SEKOLLUM-102558 format. One record per residue (C-alpha): x, y, z negated; residue in three letters; residue number from 1. Coordinates in nm, 2 decimals, always signed. Layout:
residues N
R, xx, yy, zz, zalo, tivex
R, X, Y, Z, ALA, NUM .
...
//
This chain:
residues 291
R, xx, yy, zz, zalo, tivex
R, +6.67, -13.45, +9.61, MET, 1 .
R, +6.65, -13.79, +9.76, VAL, 2 .
R, +6.88, -13.67, +10.03, SER, 3 .
R, +7.16, -13.60, +9.73, LEU, 4 .
R, +7.06, -13.94, +9.55, ALA, 5 .
R, +7.13, -14.15, +9.84, LYS, 6 .
R, +7.50, -14.03, +9.89, PRO, 7 .
R, +7.54, -14.07, +9.47, ASP, 8 .
R, +7.43, -14.43, +9.52, ASN, 9 .
R, +7.62, -14.53, +9.81, GLU, 10 .
R, +7.93, -14.42, +9.62, LYS, 11 .
R, +7.88, -14.60, +9.32, ARG, 12 .
R, +7.83, -14.91, +9.52, ASN, 13 .
R, +8.15, -14.83, +9.71, ALA, 14 .
R, +8.28, -14.82, +9.37, ARG, 15 .
R, +8.15, -15.15, +9.21, ARG, 16 .
R, +8.24, -15.35, +9.57, ARG, 17 .
R, +8.62, -15.32, +9.46, PRO, 18 .
R, +8.56, -15.36, +9.04, VAL, 19 .
R, +8.37, -15.71, +9.16, LEU, 20 .
R, +8.62, -15.83, +9.44, SER, 21 .
R, +8.92, -15.82, +9.17, ARG, 22 .
R, +8.74, -15.95, +8.89, ASP, 23 .
R, +8.65, -16.28, +9.15, PHE, 24 .
R, +8.97, -16.30, +9.29, VAL, 25 .
R, +9.08, -16.32, +8.90, SER, 26 .
R, +8.85, -16.62, +8.81, ILE, 27 .
R, +8.89, -16.80, +9.13, LEU, 28 .
R, +9.20, -17.00, +9.04, PRO, 29 .
R, +9.00, -17.17, +8.71, ALA, 30 .
R, +8.70, -17.17, +8.95, LEU, 31 .
R, +8.86, -17.43, +9.20, LEU, 32 .
R, +9.03, -17.62, +8.87, LEU, 33 .
R, +8.69, -17.67, +8.77, VAL, 34 .
R, +8.59, -17.79, +9.08, LEU, 35 .
R, +8.83, -18.01, +9.17, VAL, 36 .
R, +8.89, -18.17, +8.86, PHE, 37 .
R, +8.56, -18.16, +8.74, PHE, 38 .
R, +8.27, -18.12, +8.95, VAL, 39 .
R, +8.43, -18.29, +9.22, ALA, 40 .
R, +8.49, -18.65, +9.05, PRO, 41 .
R, +8.16, -18.65, +8.86, VAL, 42 .
R, +7.99, -18.58, +9.20, LEU, 43 .
R, +8.16, -18.86, +9.33, ALA, 44 .
R, +8.08, -19.08, +9.07, LEU, 45 .
R, +7.69, -18.99, +9.05, LEU, 46 .
R, +7.72, -19.04, +9.46, SER, 47 .
R, +7.76, -19.39, +9.39, ARG, 48 .
R, +7.50, -19.45, +9.24, SER, 49 .
R, +7.26, -19.41, +9.49, VAL, 50 .
R, +7.51, -19.56, +9.79, THR, 51 .
R, +7.66, -19.92, +9.56, GLU, 52 .
R, +7.57, -20.17, +9.69, PRO, 53 .
R, +7.31, -20.08, +9.93, VAL, 54 .
R, +7.16, -19.64, +9.92, PHE, 55 .
R, +6.84, -19.60, +9.74, GLY, 56 .
R, +6.73, -19.57, +9.34, LEU, 57 .
R, +6.77, -19.97, +9.30, GLN, 58 .
R, +7.08, -19.84, +9.02, ASN, 59 .
R, +6.78, -19.62, +8.83, TYR, 60 .
R, +6.54, -19.85, +8.88, ILE, 61 .
R, +6.74, -20.15, +8.75, ALA, 62 .
R, +6.85, -19.92, +8.43, LEU, 63 .
R, +6.52, -19.82, +8.37, LEU, 64 .
R, +6.34, -20.11, +8.42, GLY, 65 .
R, +6.49, -20.37, +8.22, SER, 66 .
R, +6.42, -20.38, +7.81, SER, 67 .
R, +6.82, -20.47, +7.74, THR, 68 .
R, +6.94, -20.12, +7.85, TYR, 69 .
R, +6.57, -19.96, +7.72, LEU, 70 .
R, +6.72, -20.08, +7.36, LYS, 71 .
R, +7.07, -19.91, +7.41, ILE, 72 .
R, +6.91, -19.60, +7.53, PHE, 73 .
R, +6.65, -19.63, +7.21, PHE, 74 .
R, +6.99, -19.72, +6.99, ASN, 75 .
R, +7.17, -19.42, +7.16, THR, 76 .
R, +6.91, -19.15, +7.12, PHE, 77 .
R, +6.78, -19.33, +6.73, PHE, 78 .
R, +7.15, -19.28, +6.60, VAL, 79 .
R, +7.20, -18.96, +6.73, SER, 80 .
R, +6.91, -18.79, +6.64, VAL, 81 .
R, +7.00, -18.92, +6.29, LEU, 82 .
R, +7.35, -18.85, +6.25, VAL, 83 .
R, +7.23, -18.50, +6.34, THR, 84 .
R, +6.98, -18.46, +6.05, VAL, 85 .
R, +7.23, -18.63, +5.81, ILE, 86 .
R, +7.49, -18.38, +5.93, SER, 87 .
R, +7.25, -18.08, +5.87, LEU, 88 .
R, +7.18, -18.26, +5.56, VAL, 89 .
R, +7.53, -18.26, +5.41, ILE, 90 .
R, +7.66, -17.96, +5.61, GLY, 91 .
R, +7.41, -17.72, +5.49, PHE, 92 .
R, +7.52, -17.74, +5.16, PRO, 93 .
R, +7.87, -17.75, +5.21, VAL, 94 .
R, +7.90, -17.41, +5.42, ALA, 95 .
R, +7.67, -17.29, +5.14, TRP, 96 .
R, +7.95, -17.33, +4.83, THR, 97 .
R, +8.22, -17.20, +5.13, LEU, 98 .
R, +8.05, -16.92, +5.18, ALA, 99 .
R, +7.99, -16.83, +4.81, ILE, 100 .
R, +8.29, -16.97, +4.62, MET, 101 .
R, +8.60, -16.72, +4.57, PRO, 102 .
R, +8.80, -16.65, +4.89, GLN, 103 .
R, +9.10, -16.88, +4.80, ARG, 104 .
R, +8.95, -17.26, +4.72, TRP, 105 .
R, +8.71, -17.18, +4.97, ALA, 106 .
R, +9.07, -17.18, +5.19, MET, 107 .
R, +9.15, -17.52, +5.08, VAL, 108 .
R, +8.78, -17.67, +5.14, VAL, 109 .
R, +8.80, -17.51, +5.50, PHE, 110 .
R, +9.15, -17.68, +5.54, ALA, 111 .
R, +9.04, -18.02, +5.45, ILE, 112 .
R, +8.72, -17.98, +5.64, VAL, 113 .
R, +8.96, -17.91, +5.98, LEU, 114 .
R, +9.22, -18.16, +5.92, LEU, 115 .
R, +8.94, -18.41, +5.84, SER, 116 .
R, +8.89, -18.33, +6.22, MET, 117 .
R, +9.24, -18.34, +6.30, TRP, 118 .
R, +9.31, -18.68, +6.20, THR, 119 .
R, +9.33, -18.92, +6.47, ASN, 120 .
R, +9.01, -19.03, +6.58, LEU, 121 .
R, +9.07, -19.42, +6.55, LEU, 122 .
R, +9.28, -19.41, +6.21, ALA, 123 .
R, +8.93, -19.23, +6.04, ARG, 124 .
R, +8.71, -19.51, +6.25, THR, 125 .
R, +8.92, -19.81, +6.14, TYR, 126 .
R, +8.93, -19.69, +5.80, ALA, 127 .
R, +8.57, -19.70, +5.78, TRP, 128 .
R, +8.60, -20.04, +5.92, MET, 129 .
R, +8.77, -20.17, +5.58, VAL, 130 .
R, +8.61, -19.94, +5.30, LEU, 131 .
R, +8.26, -20.07, +5.48, LEU, 132 .
R, +8.36, -20.45, +5.55, GLN, 133 .
R, +8.20, -20.70, +5.28, ARG, 134 .
R, +8.47, -20.72, +5.06, THR, 135 .
R, +8.57, -20.32, +5.11, GLY, 136 .
R, +8.59, -20.08, +4.82, VAL, 137 .
R, +8.23, -19.95, +4.87, ILE, 138 .
R, +8.06, -20.31, +4.82, ASN, 139 .
R, +8.34, -20.35, +4.53, LYS, 140 .
R, +8.21, -20.07, +4.35, THR, 141 .
R, +7.87, -20.14, +4.43, LEU, 142 .
R, +7.89, -20.47, +4.28, MET, 143 .
R, +8.05, -20.34, +3.99, GLY, 144 .
R, +7.86, -20.07, +3.85, MET, 145 .
R, +7.56, -20.38, +3.89, GLY, 146 .
R, +7.38, -20.14, +4.19, VAL, 147 .
R, +7.39, -20.46, +4.42, ILE, 148 .
R, +7.43, -20.83, +4.35, ASP, 149 .
R, +7.51, -20.93, +4.71, GLN, 150 .
R, +7.77, -20.74, +4.97, PRO, 151 .
R, +7.59, -20.52, +5.16, LEU, 152 .
R, +7.67, -20.58, +5.55, THR, 153 .
R, +7.78, -20.22, +5.70, MET, 154 .
R, +8.00, -20.34, +5.97, VAL, 155 .
R, +7.89, -20.44, +6.38, ASN, 156 .
R, +7.54, -20.23, +6.31, ASN, 157 .
R, +7.37, -19.92, +6.36, LEU, 158 .
R, +7.46, -19.88, +5.96, ILE, 159 .
R, +7.80, -19.84, +6.00, GLY, 160 .
R, +7.79, -19.70, +6.34, VAL, 161 .
R, +7.60, -19.37, +6.15, THR, 162 .
R, +7.81, -19.36, +5.84, ILE, 163 .
R, +8.11, -19.35, +6.08, GLY, 164 .
R, +7.97, -19.09, +6.29, MET, 165 .
R, +7.82, -18.89, +6.02, THR, 166 .
R, +8.20, -18.84, +5.87, TYR, 167 .
R, +8.33, -18.76, +6.22, ILE, 168 .
R, +8.09, -18.52, +6.29, MET, 169 .
R, +8.00, -18.34, +5.96, LEU, 170 .
R, +8.25, -18.05, +6.07, PRO, 171 .
R, +8.11, -17.94, +6.36, PHE, 172 .
R, +7.79, -17.85, +6.13, ILE, 173 .
R, +7.99, -17.73, +5.88, VAL, 174 .
R, +8.21, -17.45, +6.12, ILE, 175 .
R, +7.94, -17.29, +6.24, PRO, 176 .
R, +7.69, -17.32, +5.95, LEU, 177 .
R, +7.97, -17.15, +5.77, TYR, 178 .
R, +8.06, -16.85, +5.97, GLY, 179 .
R, +7.68, -16.74, +6.02, VAL, 180 .
R, +7.63, -16.78, +5.67, ILE, 181 .
R, +7.93, -16.58, +5.54, ARG, 182 .
R, +7.77, -16.31, +5.77, LYS, 183 .
R, +7.44, -16.28, +5.57, ILE, 184 .
R, +7.42, -15.97, +5.33, ASP, 185 .
R, +7.41, -16.11, +4.97, PRO, 186 .
R, +7.22, -15.79, +4.89, ALA, 187 .
R, +6.89, -15.98, +5.06, ILE, 188 .
R, +6.90, -16.31, +4.86, LEU, 189 .
R, +6.93, -16.04, +4.54, GLN, 190 .
R, +6.68, -15.83, +4.68, ALA, 191 .
R, +6.41, -16.12, +4.75, ALA, 192 .
R, +6.50, -16.22, +4.40, ALA, 193 .
R, +6.41, -15.85, +4.26, LEU, 194 .
R, +6.07, -15.86, +4.48, CYS, 195 .
R, +5.99, -16.22, +4.28, GLY, 196 .
R, +6.05, -16.52, +4.50, ALA, 197 .
R, +6.18, -16.85, +4.33, THR, 198 .
R, +6.50, -16.98, +4.47, ARG, 199 .
R, +6.34, -17.23, +4.69, PHE, 200 .
R, +6.12, -16.93, +4.84, GLN, 201 .
R, +6.51, -16.75, +4.87, SER, 202 .
R, +6.62, -17.11, +5.04, LEU, 203 .
R, +6.35, -17.16, +5.28, ARG, 204 .
R, +6.19, -16.77, +5.35, LEU, 205 .
R, +6.51, -16.63, +5.39, VAL, 206 .
R, +6.82, -16.82, +5.40, LEU, 207 .
R, +6.74, -17.07, +5.64, LEU, 208 .
R, +6.58, -16.82, +5.91, PRO, 209 .
R, +6.89, -16.60, +5.84, LEU, 210 .
R, +7.12, -16.95, +5.89, ALA, 211 .
R, +6.89, -17.12, +6.20, ALA, 212 .
R, +7.15, -16.98, +6.46, PRO, 213 .
R, +7.41, -17.19, +6.31, GLY, 214 .
R, +7.21, -17.47, +6.23, MET, 215 .
R, +7.07, -17.47, +6.54, ILE, 216 .
R, +7.42, -17.45, +6.73, ALA, 217 .
R, +7.58, -17.72, +6.49, GLY, 218 .
R, +7.26, -17.95, +6.55, ALA, 219 .
R, +7.28, -17.93, +6.92, LEU, 220 .
R, +7.71, -17.98, +6.97, MET, 221 .
R, +7.70, -18.29, +6.72, VAL, 222 .
R, +7.38, -18.46, +6.88, PHE, 223 .
R, +7.51, -18.36, +7.26, VAL, 224 .
R, +7.82, -18.56, +7.12, MET, 225 .
R, +7.72, -18.84, +6.95, SER, 226 .
R, +7.50, -18.96, +7.30, LEU, 227 .
R, +7.86, -18.92, +7.46, GLY, 228 .
R, +8.03, -19.11, +7.16, TYR, 229 .
R, +8.18, -19.41, +7.26, PHE, 230 .
R, +8.51, -19.54, +7.05, VAL, 231 .
R, +8.35, -19.54, +6.66, THR, 232 .
R, +8.01, -19.71, +6.82, PRO, 233 .
R, +8.23, -19.97, +7.00, SER, 234 .
R, +8.43, -20.05, +6.67, LEU, 235 .
R, +8.17, -19.99, +6.39, LEU, 236 .
R, +7.88, -20.14, +6.61, GLY, 237 .
R, +7.98, -20.40, +6.84, GLY, 238 .
R, +7.79, -20.54, +7.12, THR, 239 .
R, +7.46, -20.63, +6.98, ALA, 240 .
R, +7.41, -20.23, +6.88, ASN, 241 .
R, +7.55, -20.12, +7.18, MET, 242 .
R, +7.54, -19.71, +7.28, MET, 243 .
R, +7.48, -19.58, +7.62, LEU, 244 .
R, +7.90, -19.48, +7.62, ALA, 245 .
R, +7.98, -19.81, +7.56, GLU, 246 .
R, +7.73, -19.94, +7.87, LEU, 247 .
R, +7.90, -19.72, +8.11, ILE, 248 .
R, +8.22, -19.84, +8.02, ALA, 249 .
R, +8.11, -20.21, +8.08, GLN, 250 .
R, +7.98, -20.14, +8.39, PHE, 251 .
R, +8.27, -19.94, +8.50, VAL, 252 .
R, +8.55, -20.12, +8.38, GLN, 253 .
R, +8.45, -20.49, +8.30, SER, 254 .
R, +8.19, -20.56, +8.54, LEU, 255 .
R, +8.34, -20.31, +8.80, VAL, 256 .
R, +7.98, -20.22, +8.92, ASN, 257 .
R, +7.98, -19.84, +8.97, TRP, 258 .
R, +7.67, -19.77, +9.12, GLY, 259 .
R, +7.50, -19.90, +8.78, MET, 260 .
R, +7.78, -19.70, +8.57, GLY, 261 .
R, +7.70, -19.36, +8.79, GLY, 262 .
R, +7.34, -19.44, +8.70, ALA, 263 .
R, +7.35, -19.47, +8.33, ALA, 264 .
R, +7.63, -19.15, +8.35, ALA, 265 .
R, +7.33, -18.99, +8.52, LEU, 266 .
R, +7.10, -19.01, +8.32, VAL, 267 .
R, +7.33, -18.91, +8.04, LEU, 268 .
R, +7.41, -18.62, +8.19, LEU, 269 .
R, +7.06, -18.49, +8.26, VAL, 270 .
R, +6.95, -18.53, +7.92, VAL, 271 .
R, +7.29, -18.30, +7.82, THR, 272 .
R, +7.20, -18.03, +8.08, LEU, 273 .
R, +6.86, -18.03, +7.96, SER, 274 .
R, +6.90, -18.01, +7.55, LEU, 275 .
R, +7.14, -17.72, +7.71, TYR, 276 .
R, +6.91, -17.48, +7.89, ALA, 277 .
R, +6.66, -17.57, +7.64, LEU, 278 .
R, +6.89, -17.38, +7.39, GLN, 279 .
R, +6.97, -17.10, +7.64, LEU, 280 .
R, +6.58, -17.07, +7.69, ARG, 281 .
R, +6.52, -17.03, +7.30, LEU, 282 .
R, +6.80, -16.90, +7.20, PHE, 283 .
R, +7.02, -16.74, +7.46, GLY, 284 .
R, +7.39, -16.78, +7.51, LEU, 285 .
R, +7.52, -16.71, +7.18, ALA, 286 .
R, +7.20, -16.90, +6.95, GLY, 287 .
R, +7.02, -16.70, +6.79, GLY, 288 .
R, +7.07, -16.36, +7.05, GLU, 289 .
R, +6.70, -16.39, +7.13, ARG, 290 .
R, +6.42, -16.22, +6.95, THR, 291 .
//
């Protein structure tokens, strides 16, 4: 039996080798494209973080040892977490409403959500600058309703950054959540109600656990994108409320300090890859395949 099994295994391995070779050849152009235009530039930038102005870790020591730079790190992570939480709180009801409303109206609302993504980013950010300024529509409306006596300062601070980024990131929560909630069988919620569960219990014990993969995938996407966002924080936050992406741009463009820029970029890259690795570890490639 042993002598017969060996030739069979050798034949199967021989058949697999050409298939693996063809698969490798088919992905080779894409692999080269990624290496040349993505991996190589990133490695070149990161190498400058330890070679300029001299070889060593002085850039990282200066970056992590300065209270000014640590404040920028704090602003970046604080705003990213806040935007992620607010997007989840707003996006879940929107996704649930899309999932249960009639198909025709759901398509209309979904098209509006997509349209907000396709609108030019600068146009959306400038629109929020107009809305949030002291003489803008929001302040005038609140003062007209008697809610406030003096205009609120919502531009050139983290409040404006959070509002603008939440609006921009919201579709990235709604879309994956809508896809997951739509696949949930309504009979499951009906069964929970028949078993005596209240609406809150059905939400907490049935709907939220089933929708968790979409929530996690959307939250991770929003958080990672918020960490590296540049345009909206730059226009709505100003230099006094700088975030990490703005710091990298300032190092490279204004100060021409590629060493510090590379060090800041590496910190951002390590955080992003760590979060992605954590998601793969806990929830699998598709966000929820792990059992």
